[in-house]
N, C-alpha and C positions, 0 to 999 in steps of 0.2 A: 344945915343939919339934916335935911331930907336926903340930900345927895350922899351923905356918909352912911345913912341907914341902908340905902340900896346896895352899896358896895359890900356892906357886911352881910346882907341877905344873899347876895350872889356867890359868895365864897363857898358856903356849904353845898350849894347845887353843883358847882364845878367839881368839887372833890367827889361827890356822889357819882357824877357822870364818868369820871376817870376810873373810879372803882368798878363800875359796871362794864366798861370797855375792857379792862384788864381781866375781869372774870370771864367774859365771853371768849376772849382770845385764849385764855388758859383751857377753857372747856373744849375749844376747837382743836387745840394742840393735842390734848389727851385723847379726843375722839379719833384724830388722824393716826396717832401712834397705835391705838387699838385696832383700827381698821387694817393697818399695814401688817401687823402680826397675824391677824386672822386670815387675811388674803394669802400670805406666804405659807401658812400651814395648809390651806386648801390646795395650793399649787403643789406643795410637797407630797401631800397624800395622793393627789391625782397622778403625779409622775410615778409614785411608787406603784399605784394600781396599774398604770400603763406598762411599767417595766415588768411587773409580774405577769400581766396578760401577754405581752410580746414574748417574754421568756418562755411562757407556756406554749405559745404558738410555735416558736422555733423548736422547742423540744418535741412538740407533736410532729412537726415537719421532718425532723431527723428520724423519728420513729417510723415514718411511712416507708414501705418497700420501694426500691428504685424500679422505675418502668424501663424495661429493656426489650430489645429484639434479639432473638437467638436463632441458631441453626443447628442441625444435627450433623455431626461428623459421619461421613460415609466412606465405605471401602470399595474402591473401584480401580480400574486400570488408569494409569496416569501417563499420557503421552508427553515426551520431551521434544522440544523444537529448538532450532537455532534460527535466529532472526537476522536478516540482512536487508540492505537497500540495493536496488538494481535498476538497470535500464534495458528496455527491450531493444534487441538488435536483429535486423533481418538476416536470414541465412544467406541470401544473395540479393544484391541491388545492382541493377544494370541500367545505364543510360543508353537509349537507342539512338545511334548516330547513322546518318546515311553514309554509304560507302562510295557513292558516285555523286556527281554534280548534276542538277537538273531541276525542273519545275515540279513542285509537289502538286499533283493533279487530283489526289484522292486521299482522304483520311477516313478510315472505317471504324476506329475505336471510339468509345465514349470515355470521358474522364471518370476515373474511379472504377472502371470495369475490370472484372476478373478475366484474365486471358490465360490460355494454355500455350505451352511451347509450340512454335510453328504457326500460330494464328496470324493472319494478315493484319497489319496495323495501318499501313499507308502505301501509296504507290507514287513513284516518280515517273514522269513522261517517258515511256519506253521506246518511242519511235526512233530517236537517234541510235540507240543500241541495236534495234532491229535492223537498221540499214547497215551498221557495221558488221552484224552477223551475216547478212546477205553477201557483202563484199568478201568476207573471209571464206564463206562457203564457195563462192564463185572461183576465187583464187585456188582453193583446194581442188575443185573439179578440173581446172585447167592443168594443174601440176600433176594430178593423178593420171590424166590422159598422156601427158608427156612421159611420165614414168612407165606407163604401160607400153607405149611405143618403143621406148628405149630398151625395155626388157625383151620385147620381141626381136629387136635388132641384135641384142646380145645373144639370144638363143640361136639365131641364124648364123652369127659369126662363129659360135662354138662348133656348129655343124661343119661349116666351111673349114675351120681350123683342123678338125679331125681328117678332112679330105686333103689337107695341105694345099687348100686353094686360097688362103688368105694369110696375111702376115700375123704373127702372134701379137705384135705391138698394137695392131688395130683392134684385136679382140680385147686386149687389156684396157685400151682406151675406152672401148664401149662399156666394159665392166665398171670403170670408174664413173662414167656418165650415169649409169643405172643407180649407183650408190648416191650420186649427187642429187638425182631426182627424188630418191627416197628421203633424203634429208630435207629437201624442200617440202615434200608432202607432209613430213612430220611437223615442220614449222607451220605449214598451213593448217594442220589439224589443231595445233596449239592455238593458233589465232582464232579458229572457229570456237574452240572451248572457252577462250578468254571472252569472246564476244557473247557467248551464251551466259557466262558468269556475270558479265556486266549487265546483261538483260535481266538476269535473275536478281541482281542487286537493286533493280528498279522496284522490286516488291519488298517492302520492309516488313519483316515478320518478328514475332516475339521470340527472343533468345531463351527465355525462361518462363515458367508459369508463375503468375502472381497478379498483383493489382497494379494497374497503370495509374500514374498520377495525373497532374494537370498538363495539358498540351502546351508545349513550348513554342510552337510555330504553327501558323494556320495554312490552310490549303491556298494555293496560288503563288506562294513564295518560292523563290529560287533557293534551294538548299545546296550545301557544299559538304564535302567529306570532312573538312576541318572545322566545321561549326562547333563552338564551345558548348552550347547548351543542349545540343541534340534535339531530338523530336519529343521524347517523353521518357520518364523514369519508371521502371518496373521494379516493384519490391515483392520479394517472395514472402508470403505470410504463413504458409503451411508447409512444413513446420516453421517455427520461429524460435529464436534464442533469447536468453536474458543473461546479461553479464552483471554480477553482483559481488559484493564484498562481505567478508566475515572478519571479526577480530581474530588476531593471531592466537588468543587464548582458547578459542574454540576449535582450532585446527586439529589438535591431537585426537579429540573425540571423533571428529569427522573422518580423519584418515583411518582410524580403527574401524569405524563403521564401513568404510569403502573397501577395506581389505577383506571383508566377509563375502565380497563378490555378489552381494545382493543389491538390487536396484534401490536407489535412495530417492524417496518421493520429495518433490519440491512443489510448493503451492505459491501462486502469485496472487497478491491482494492489491486493491487500489491504493491511491495515495494516502487515504485516511486509515488504511489497514483494517477495514471492516468488511468490505465486499470481496468475496472470492471471485477471481477472474478466470484462472485456469489451473489445471493440474498437470505437472510434467515430471521429469526425472533429471537428476544430476548428470551432466555430460562430461565435464572436464574440470580439473583443478590446476591453477597456474603453478609455475615452478619457483616463484619467489615472492617474498613478502615486501610490500611497499614500506620502506623505513620511515617515510614521512607521516604515514597514517597508522602504521602498525596493523594493516589489514591485508588479506589475501583475496585475489580475484578468483571467481568460479564462474562456470558457464552451465546453464541448464537449458533444456529444450522442451517446448510445448507443441502439441499437435495443432492447437489453435483452431479446432474445428468450428468454433463459434465465431471466429474472426474478430474477437474482441480486443486482441492485442495488436498494437501498431508500433512500428519502429520508432525509437527514441522516447517511448512512453516510460514514465517513472512508475515503479511498482515496489511494494514491500514483499519480501521473500521469507517464507517459513519452510525450513528443512526438517522433516520428521527424522529425528535421530534414533529414538528407540521408544518403547512403551514399557513402563514399570508395572508389573502385575500386582494386583491386590494391595493398593496403597491407601492409607487413611489420609483423606484430604478435607480441608476446610477453606473458607474464604479468607483472603488476606486481611480483611477488615477485622477479623477476630484476633489477630496477632497483636499483642502489646509488648512493649520493650521497656526495660529499665537498665540500671547499671549491671545487673546480674545476667541479663540476656532476655530472650523471648519467653513469654508466658501467655496463657489464656485463662479466662474466667469460665470455669465449668459449673453448670447449674446442677445442683443435687436434687433428688426427688423431694426434699423438704423445702424447695424453692429458696435455697441459700446458695451463695457462690463460693467456689473454692479456687484459689490461685494454683495453677498447674504449670510447672516449668516444662517446656517442650523443646524438642530438637527439630529444626526446620530442614526440609529436603528441597527438592526442585520446585521452582515456581513456573506456572504457565497461566498467563492471563491474570484473573483475579483469584486463582486457586493456588494453594500451597500444600505440598505433601508434608505430612508429619511422620517422622521416622520412629519416634517412641514417646511413651508417657501419655498417649491419648488413644483411647479405644474407639472403634466404630460405634455409632449410635449414641455416643455421649453428646450432651448439649452444651454448646459454647455461646458466649455472649458476643453479639455483633455490634450493637449500638446501645448507648446509655451506660458506658463504663466510668463516667466522670465521678460518680458518687460511690463506686464499688470498692470494697476491700474484703479481706478474708472474713467469711461468715455473714456478709450482707444479705438481707432479705431482698428478693426481687419479685416484681410483678411482670409476667411475660405478656407483652402487647402484641408481638408478632413472632411467629415461628416458621422458619423455612419459607419466608416470603408471604405467608398468609396471616391475616389479622386474627389473633386468638379471640378478641372480644366479639368480633362479628360472628365467628363460628359458634361461640358460646351462646350468643343472642339467638342465632338461628336454631340452635339445639333447644334452647328454652322455649322458643315459640312453637317448635314442633311438639315438645312435651306438653305444652299448655293446650293444644288443640284437643277438643273433645273426641273421644273414640266413637267411631261409627258403629251403630248397632244394626245387626242384620235382622 
């Protein structure tokens, strides 16, 4: 009986415990749902606030003036040039060869030396040629004596012939002998002159004025007239020429300029095209265009007083074609292009920009000639065009290469300085 009472007493406790567990679980579920909706609304309000803030920020950024760099269009003379590529060529290049065989006993020039025409360069042993000259001179003296004796006999025979004391045949024979000796004397004289010439060839002299190169053979060697390399190469540097090419499209303007009979200025620049090397003039124009490249060869000449040009040197050539007077020009960086053509952004006095269609003229370096629709002293935008459109507000940071902010700051500082009282 006691066992049954315990089981009956435990049944209500079990039901109460289950009821409490279900109640707690229900409360947790309701609390979780409420927390979820509250958290979602907070996130939504925060995102709306962030969107409104960011939208306001973008709006404020769009309202800010664009920072630009500008320059002033100026009116000045605009030179036109034709550009080409060329190679320096020596006016004359001579390889000095010996004209006789012998030992090279003396070399008197230095490598790279400037020499004048007729300067002594080297000497070949002259003694064999001095002996040949002596032999030829001795032979000449002997034959001249025989000729003189034969002429005396011929004169005597003529006297005897007038007196009818000698046969005419003997006189004629003597006359022939005189002529024979005269021929021998002429041959001897030629031998003497040849020996003198060979002796003169023993002294190697500069055939032209110029700069000598590296020595090809040293003192003490036996040289020959048929040596391939010779003794040294002399290149004339003053004046010096350049052979260059121009596209065939530029030839008509150049021919028109040449027909004016005025000297055409030609300037040579280094390989990079930045350093000016020499100033010269156009010398000649070739008579045919190369069909493979579509270019025409031209030749110019430079005095080369500074000796800065060397044979086979590569140079950039600029030909001064003409100069346009009083042309409005701006930097090529200010030129913008779209489907309708070229235009520039012109800054108005109210610090707004105006799209201005312009017609481009000649270009030289980073400058462009404007033929119409842009007046001198108007201000055009160089940098900062990405955000610009018709009527955009601008803030000028740099004008004509000078920082506007710095100049204003300096002006402000100078205005803030206290005035000195006397």
